[in-house]
VOLUMFI-179969 format. One record per residue (C-alpha): z negated, y negated, x. Coordinates in pm, whole numbers, padded with zeros to 5 digits, always signed. Each point is the difference from the previous one (the first is absolute). Example, Ala and Ser with C-alpha at 12.3 -4.5 7.8 and 13.67 -1.06 7.14 Angstrom:
# residues 2
-00780+00450+01230+00066-00344+00137
This chain:
# residues 472
+01563-00976+00769-00300+00218+00039-00304-00074-00207-00207+00132+00280+00096-00271+00220+00056-00274-00272-00265+00073-00273+00028-00226-00303-00357+00062-00139-00061-00381-00009+00274-00017-00273-00152+00231-00214-00005-00233-00305+00374-00071+00038+00061+00375+00053-00194+00095-00294+00184-00260-00225+00326+00139+00104-00135+00359-00067-00106-00085-00348+00340-00127-00084+00184+00301+00141+00071+00221-00288+00120+00296+00202-00303-00002+00191-00224-00018-00309+00188+00285-00153-00050+00205+00315-00380-00082+00023-00036+00142-00343+00054+00353+00143-00306-00032+00225-00199+00292-00169-00263+00113+00240-00302-00126-00175-00008+00259-00288+00068+00294+00261-00276-00107+00218-00249-00026-00293+00102+00361-00102-00032+00132+00343-00340-00159+00066-00120+00143-00344+00073+00353+00132-00217-00039+00304-00364-00033-00094-00109-00076+00351+00234-00296+00042-00257-00255+00013-00209+00192+00258+00318+00043+00207+00056-00383+00006-00358-00035+00146+00067+00257+00265+00331-00145+00095-00156-00352+00034-00267+00134+00211+00244+00190+00223+00207-00322+00070-00312-00211+00039-00140+00252+00266+00342+00003+00178+00040-00366+00008-00359-00037+00137+00097+00239+00291+00356-00078+00031+00018-00029+00379-00164+00348+00038+00237+00159-00240+00318-00163+00137-00093+00123+00350-00056+00346-00132+00324-00003-00190+00192-00104+00304-00146+00279+00198+00102+00252-00257+00352-00114-00022+00032+00007+00380-00153+00364+00008+00261+00114-00248+00281-00152+00213+00062-00333-00189-00055-00358+00115-00173-00308-00153+00132-00350+00037-00230-00287-00076+00163-00315-00125-00172-00314-00092+00297-00197-00146+00316+00078-00204+00203-00083+00304-00188+00237+00211+00051+00281-00258+00375-00085-00027+00063+00026+00379-00198+00317+00019+00210+00153-00267+00321-00137+00151-00096+00140+00344-00082+00352-00142+00338+00009-00191+00200-00104+00314-00166+00261+00192+00177+00248-00238+00313-00191+00001-00037-00030-00374+00270-00123-00217-00141+00092-00351-00366-00010-00100-00136+00141-00322-00292-00150-00164-00264+00153-00235-00163-00284-00203-00228-00208+00196-00138-00351-00103-00057-00074+00358+00365+00023+00075+00046-00267-00254-00286-00220+00132+00171-00005+00358+00360-00027-00151+00090+00307+00196+00342+00071-00160+00165-00338+00078-00146+00037+00342+00152+00341+00072+00342-00100-00155+00009-00309+00237-00036+00243+00294+00272+00237-00113-00213+00263-00159+00059+00100-00375-00323+00048-00193+00043+00207-00315-00266-00008-00283-00058+00350-00141-00222-00070-00288+00229-00048-00295-00152-00320-00111+00008-00137+00338+00365+00126+00056+00111-00178-00330-00159-00330+00123+00135+00020+00363+00348+00027-00159-00068-00303-00212-00160-00178+00303-00323-00062-00180-00357+00030+00100-00220+00257-00199-00177-00148-00304-00271+00263-00049-00190+00211+00267+00084+00345-00146+00292-00089-00230+00195-00234+00212+00291-00040-00228-00186-00033-00319+00181-00339-00042+00346+00154-00017+00130+00143-00320+00209+00316-00036+00305-00196-00041-00040-00206+00307-00068+00320+00203+00334+00150-00143+00190-00318+00095-00148+00002+00339+00088+00344+00073+00357-00051-00115+00034-00298+00241-00190+00148+00303+00113+00359-00025+00366-00064-00020+00011+00030+00379-00108+00368-00047+00291+00060-00263-00227-00041-00301+00190-00211-00245-00148+00119-00345-00246-00231-00194-00294+00240-00053-00208-00044-00331-00274+00260+00030-00299-00019+00237+00047+00377+00094+00366-00085+00113-00115-00301+00205-00281+00223+00169+00250+00270+00096+00259-00247+00152-00276-00167+00203-00133+00351+00106+00338+00083+00111+00068-00314+00234-00379+00015+00130+00046+00365+00114+00251-00095+00244-00225-00273+00125-00286+00230+00052+00203+00221+00225+00138-00264+00201-00318-00198+00060-00118-00020+00370-00354-00132-00101-00194+00028-00321-00283-00279-00076-00236+00056-00270-00326-00174-00112-00333+00164-00032-00237+00021-00300-00272+00123+00236-00072+00061+00365-00241+00267+00087-00234-00056+00284-00125+00366+00018+00347+00151+00059+00235-00296+00106+00210+00064-00317+00195-00238-00236+00025+00071-00365+00284-00128-00219+00025+00060-00371+00339-00007-00185+00170+00118-00329+00338+00056+00147-00039+00182+00330+00173-00278+00184-00299-00043+00233+00026+00374+00106+00366-00031+00101-00064-00325+00170-00257+00143+00232+00111+00363+00054+00390-00040+00054+00027-00275+00274-00091+00043+00359-00271-00253-00008-00252-00097-00284-00164-00332-00003-00296-00062-00226-00056-00376-00067-00350-00086-00122-00284-00231+00009-00372+00080+00115-00145+00007-00336+00203+00312-00091-00249+00192+00221-00256+00246-00164-00235+00234+00203+00105+00342-00132+00255+00184-00209-00272+00068-00249-00054-00388-00040+00386-00034-00036-00006+00271-00279-00267-00179-00176+00193-00324-00029+00326+00201-00072-00158+00108-00321-00029-00370-00105+00347-00115+00136+00264+00159-00214-00217-00025-00318-00047-00374+00058+00368-00060+00101+00221+00196-00230-00242+00221-00224+00070+00317+00201-00271+00224+00114+00186+00009+00330+00324-00116+00147+00262+00271+00016+00006-00015+00385-00307-00048+00218+00104+00043+00348-00227+00019+00311+00164-00062+00342-00182+00075+00330+00192-00071+00310+00349+00120+00100+00157+00336-00054-00175+00290+00166+00185+00291+00180-00065+00218-00298+00106-00251-00269+00315+00054-00175+00045-00373-00054-00137-00326+00080+00069-00306+00224+00017+00041+00380-00197-00331+00040-00288-00140-00225-00120-00354+00021-00231-00220-00186+00012-00369-00024-00299-00168-00116+00039-00367-00096-00317-00233-00025+00172-00318-00124-00330-00161-00106-00179+00318-00132-00267-00036+00275-00066-00356-00077-00112+00112-00355-00260+00239+00145-00358-00124-00058+00118-00276-00220-00032-00046-00388+00354+00144-00032-00065+00341+00180-00019+00180-00330+00377-00071-00045+00067+00246+00296-00100+00285-00222+00309-00036-00192+00221+00325-00023+00302-00192-00160-00013+00208-00339+00121-00308-00195-00241+00062-00270-00093-00379+00020+00367-00097-00032+00068+00236-00294-00311-00157-00204+00046-00352+00099+00134-00221-00289+00141-00261+00250+00179+00263+00214+00135+00159-00323+00140-00338-00114+00161-00115+00321+00060+00311+00211-00045+00039+00372+00264-00230+00151-00192-00311-00131-00272+00070+00246+00237-00077+00278-00075+00265+00267-00068+00365+00024-00332+00049-00193+00008-00101-00367-00267-00001-00271-00368-00041+00038-00018+00187+00343+00273-00212+00136-00192-00315-00125-00277+00102+00228+00178+00162+00288+00292-00248+00052-00226-00296+00063-00174+00194+00267+00323+00086+00168+00202-00327-00010-00274-00253-00077-00136-00155-00310+00216-00319+00083+00310+00208-00060-00137+00219-00284-00243-00216-00195+00198+00047-00326-00068+00369-00003-00389+00006-00057+00056-00242-00286+00261+00237-00146-00263+00188-00201-00175-00023-00346-00309+00165+00160-00011+00258-00286-00163+00242+00244+00245+00270-00102+00134+00064+00361-00363+00049+00135-00092+00240-00281+00302+00230+00063+00010-00029+00392-00096+00362+00134-00166-00156+00301-00219-00244-00199+00139-00310+00181-00144-00316-00172+00338-00156-00030-00084-00300-00219-00304-00083+00215+00220-00011+00322+00259-00202-00179-00279-00251-00096-00115-00014+00377+00373-00093+00075-00020-00266-00264-00322-00133+00159+00161-00008+00337+00317-00177-00127-00222-00266-00170-00215-00045+00300+00300-00061+00219+00146-00235-00250+00317+00193-00041-00020+00023-00377+00176-00260-00220-00181-00354+00019-00010-00003-00381-00182+00335-00020-00248-00125+00265-00070-00305-00191-00033+00197-00339-00252+00234+00165-00179-00282+00157-00053-00165-00332-00106+00307-00160-00254+00079+00269-00132-00353-00034-00064+00061-00374-00121+00353+00057-00273-00096+00235-00136-00242-00282-00090+00220-00302-00059-00297-00229+00328-00147+00088+00188+00322-00018-00130+00090-00338+00070-00349-00132+00349+00017+00124+00072+00347-00139-00149-00078-00322+00213-00320-00042+00321+00178+00109-00060+00297-00234-00071-00250-00275+00302-00210+00047+00239+00302+00062-00118+00160-00311+00042-00312-00196+00351-00056+00131+00094+00358-00058-00145+00051-00332+00318-00061-00184+00202+00272+00165-00272+00213+00158+00160-00007+00345+00183-00235+00245+00371+00046+00089-00037-00259+00264-00284-00147+00210-00020-00245+00295-00073+00152+00339+00038+00356-00166+00372+00040-00020-00035+00309+00219-00161+00158-00297+00165-00161-00296+00370+00027+00119-00036+00373-00064-00271+00049-00274-00207-00194-00251-00364-00092+00085-00246+00061-00270-00212-00309-00099-00377+00049+00033-00190+00090-00302-00380-00076-00026-00234-00047+00284+00006+00038+00369-00141+00322+00176-00304-00211+00123-00067-00121-00354+00015+00346-00143-00215+00148+00270-00260-00251-00060-00010+00067-00374-00004+00377+00050-00241-00005+00287
């Protein structure tokens, strides 16, 4: 069952509890090592912070004039011999892609990694209509064999251990005459590469995502580390680019500015191994390339975010820096978030796409430590946006009744300074007296969510207000 059609974001607490008890997942998450590499890459680029400001301004300018740049982009795509298809809903996008595939009598479709394909549940849809989709990114290929959704934006199989990959290959590659249990990652890579090579050559249609769409030239840009994106768009007779409107930037120079941030923020590389620019179908003098070039642009709620307090989220370039630095994501992994987009960026984007009534748990799945905002190359105020979703959830009375009652009681006291100081002073005194013997509490009424996993230190001395008054 596809998470794109049946998101379980509302079950985050149950999902997270299961993830914390999954020893294999916890071991796999221990290998998520992008944070140090990012820090080292940033340290080698003195102008990194200035580039963040430039990138933010480029995206803000584009979003403010998105209608103009979308029209300019379509005109350039058409001038190069391609075609743009505008799709409001996932069903519109699926039907458009199906129609294009059928026009080529396609039996096999190769896919370069695209999160939008996950968002619209493209693979099961194509399979249901007799077309075999083949993921060509190694991580995506592994989880396709395992019939699992990705758990990370740039490392989709981060939740799978080496031993699990070996067992999956042994089971699924037996049909290709591969019967040896592999033990080394290099051997697994070579085996997958050999099987995928035949898929590349037989594919009738190639579908890729796009890191950027360029209004100036009508080009799409995709970055990969494996070269699968190039083979996906060059070898088949038709290349379909699946993207969303916010991928647009005005010029190639603008794209190059943001590209200097992308790989450094994502994997700690200065640049990804492959940065591929595609502009229209094959021309007479070209040695390779597709005969047809199509761009499917899916809205699916993005335009509704324009001009709202959540517009900043449309600056996201899917680098995963916020995921990599998030203590919650690192504890529970991506599947706990219940849909395509995990971590802090998913906690903001998902409610905008499927509704706060179905994803209200996600904005609450944050410690608000602020690390996600501090590392975001596009300076998206992720904690502030999660707070806004919490406010909407509270206003719509979607949050638990106990939580709303507790906040109402706190607000009643907080609006009355004398009462607030008296209550906090009394609470600090009583907790301090009760905890003086052991120095902490192993169990507290109404605080089991904390004390079930850690002790709570007993208060010592005076309250903040009392100390402030004393020290002026």
